[in-house]
N, CA and C atoms as a LAMMPS dump frame, in Angstrom:
ITEM: TIMESTEP
0
ITEM: NUMBER OF ATOMS
54
ITEM: BOX BOUNDS ff ff ff
-5.0000000000000000e+02 5.0000000000000000e+02
-5.0000000000000000e+02 5.0000000000000000e+02
-5.0000000000000000e+02 5.0000000000000000e+02
ITEM: ATOMS id mol type element x y z
1 1 1 N -94.93 -3.965 -226.614
2 1 2 C -93.513 -3.824 -227.011
3 1 3 C -92.701 -5.013 -226.527
4 2 1 N -93.341 -6.177 -226.496
5 2 2 C -92.642 -7.362 -226.013
6 2 3 C -92.392 -8.335 -227.152
7 3 1 N -93.439 -8.596 -227.917
8 3 2 C -93.282 -9.528 -229.032
9 3 3 C -93.325 -8.774 -230.359
10 4 1 N -92.285 -8.922 -231.166
11 4 2 C -92.198 -8.274 -232.474
12 4 3 C -93.306 -8.731 -233.409
13 5 1 N -93.982 -9.822 -233.041
14 5 2 C -95.061 -10.333 -233.889
15 5 3 C -96.256 -9.382 -233.836
16 6 1 N -96.457 -8.776 -232.656
17 6 2 C -97.578 -7.857 -232.497
18 6 3 C -97.276 -6.541 -233.199
19 7 1 N -96.003 -6.245 -233.361
20 7 2 C -95.59 -5.004 -234.008
21 7 3 C -96.073 -4.966 -235.447
22 8 1 N -96.216 -6.13 -236.031
23 8 2 C -96.658 -6.217 -237.418
24 8 3 C -98.053 -5.606 -237.544
25 9 1 N -98.891 -5.882 -236.539
26 9 2 C -100.255 -5.363 -236.57
27 9 3 C -100.244 -3.853 -236.401
28 10 1 N -99.265 -3.372 -235.649
29 10 2 C -99.16 -1.935 -235.395
30 10 3 C -98.519 -1.228 -236.579
31 11 1 N -97.803 -1.979 -237.387
32 11 2 C -97.158 -1.377 -238.542
33 11 3 C -95.799 -0.821 -238.179
34 12 1 N -95.241 -1.311 -237.057
35 12 2 C -93.937 -0.807 -236.64
36 12 3 C -92.835 -1.538 -237.393
37 13 1 N -92.762 -2.831 -237.185
38 13 2 C -91.742 -3.613 -237.876
39 13 3 C -92.326 -4.93 -238.366
40 14 1 N -93.08 -4.88 -239.459
41 14 2 C -93.705 -6.071 -240.033
42 14 3 C -92.684 -6.956 -240.72
43 15 1 N -91.871 -7.637 -239.944
44 15 2 C -90.845 -8.498 -240.533
45 15 3 C -91.244 -9.966 -240.374
46 16 1 N -92.133 -10.232 -239.395
47 16 2 C -92.565 -11.608 -239.175
48 16 3 C -93.565 -12.013 -240.244
49 17 1 N -94.546 -11.146 -240.47
50 17 2 C -95.579 -11.443 -241.459
51 17 3 C -95.397 -10.554 -242.681
52 18 1 N -94.156 -10.255 -243.014
53 18 2 C -93.885 -9.408 -244.176
54 18 3 C -94.078 -10.258 -245.418
């Protein structure tokens, strides 16, 4: 829960690699 980039892999907030 530190880098939003990792969230993309989790499917939480894929805005970086959307």
